C-alpha positions in Angstrom: -18.3 31.0 -29.8 -19.2 28.8 -26.9 -17.1 26.0 -28.3 -14.1 28.3 -28.8 -14.4 29.5 -25.1 -14.7 25.9 -23.9 -11.6 24.9 -25.9 -9.7 27.9 -24.6 -10.6 27.0 -21.0 -9.6 23.4 -21.6 -6.1 24.5 -22.9 -5.7 26.9 -20.0 -6.5 24.1 -17.5 -4.1 21.7 -19.3 -1.3 24.3 -19.3 -1.8 25.0 -15.6 -1.7 21.3 -14.9 1.5 20.9 -16.8 3.1 23.8 -14.9 2.0 22.3 -11.6 3.3 18.8 -12.6 6.6 20.3 -13.7 7.3 22.0 -10.4 9.9 19.9 -8.7 9.3 18.8 -5.1 11.2 20.5 -2.4 12.4 18.4 0.6 13.7 19.1 4.0 14.6 16.9 7.0 13.9 17.8 10.6 16.5 16.2 12.9 15.5 15.9 16.5 16.9 14.5 19.7 16.4 14.7 23.4 19.2 14.6 26.0 17.2 12.2 28.1 16.3 9.9 25.2 19.0 8.3 23.0 16.5 7.7 20.3 17.0 10.5 17.8 14.4 10.9 15.1 14.3 12.4 11.7 11.3 13.7 9.8 11.4 14.0 6.0 9.0 16.5 4.6 8.2 17.1 1.0 6.5 20.2 -0.5 3.6 18.1 -1.6 2.8 17.4 2.0 4.0 13.8 2.2 6.2 13.1 5.2 7.6 10.3 7.3 9.3 9.9 10.7 12.0 7.5 11.4 13.7 6.6 14.6 15.7 3.8 16.2 12.7 3.3 18.6 10.0 2.7 16.0 9.5 1.7 12.4 9.1 4.4 9.8 5.6 6.0 9.8 4.2 8.1 7.0 1.8 10.9 7.5 0.5 14.0 5.6 1.2 17.6 6.4 -1.7 19.9 5.5 -1.0 22.3 2.6 -1.0 25.5 4.7 1.5 24.1 7.2 3.9 22.7 4.6 3.7 26.1 2.7 4.5 28.0 5.9 7.3 25.5 6.7 9.1 26.0 3.4 8.4 29.7 3.2 9.9 30.1 6.8 12.9 28.0 5.7 13.5 30.2 2.7 13.0 33.4 4.8 15.3 32.3 7.5 18.1 31.1 5.2 20.4 33.9 6.4 20.7 32.8 10.0 23.9 30.8 9.3 22.9 27.8 11.4 23.3 29.7 14.6 21.3 29.2 17.8 21.6 30.4 21.3 21.5 28.5 24.6 18.0 28.3 26.1 16.6 26.4 29.0 14.1 23.8 28.2 12.5 21.4 30.7 11.4 17.9 30.0 9.3 16.9 28.1 9.9 20.1 26.0 13.7 19.7 25.8 14.1 18.3 22.3 16.6 19.9 20.0 15.2 20.3 16.5 17.3 21.4 13.5 16.3 21.4 9.9 18.5 20.3 7.0 17.5 22.0 3.7 19.4 22.7 0.5 22.7 21.7 2.1 22.4 23.9 5.1 21.6 23.0 8.7 19.7 25.4 10.9 20.4 25.9 14.6 17.8 24.7 17.2 14.6 26.2 15.8 13.3 26.8 19.4 16.4 28.9 20.3 17.3 31.1 17.4 20.3 33.4 17.6 18.0 36.3 16.5 14.3 36.2 17.4 12.7 37.4 14.2 9.3 36.8 12.6 10.9 34.3 10.3 12.5 32.4 13.2 9.2 32.3 15.0 7.3 31.1 11.9 9.9 28.3 11.4 9.6 27.2 15.0 5.8 27.2 14.8 5.8 25.2 11.5 8.2 22.6 13.0 6.0 22.3 16.1 3.0 21.6 13.9 4.8 19.0 12.0 6.1 17.3 15.2 2.6 17.1 16.5 1.4 15.5 13.2 4.3 13.1 13.3 3.5 11.8 16.8 6.0 10.0 19.1 8.9 10.1 19.4 8.9 13.6 18.0 5.9 15.0 19.9 5.8 15.2 23.7 5.8 11.7 25.1 2.4 10.5 26.2 3.7 9.6 29.6 4.8 13.2 30.2 1.3 14.5 29.9 -1.1 14.6 33.0 -3.5 11.6 32.8 -6.5 13.8 32.1 -4.7 15.3 29.0 -3.5 12.0 27.5 -5.0 11.0 24.2 -6.6 7.5 24.1 -4.4 4.6 23.0 
């Protein structure tokens, strides 16, 4: 009976592995720019957590987005898919004045920091994008020079 149970668990594990492997990757692109910096950037994010940032100012850099953040990011994108790409005007001071939009499944969001309607989904999307920007580092995150000297990370 133990052998049958072991074989059953083995087949269950194999079937689960096949289902996971068969799940297609989802992808989205965060498009960012600052009015005071002509170097726009884009961050490609995959549902498996792989990501890369590209800009005219620096070579492409790969990084990994933790599972919880990437799940929140794609869930928030799916939940906010009815916003129609709208955003409202909002005042942002440097260095927090980047405009970040997300391209996903053929649609483009408005600036995630200034949603047309402030909903739980919009806040979740903004928070997930901010996490990814911090993981990406410059030029997406706040420029090091904009931080007070005591808050600057080491080189």
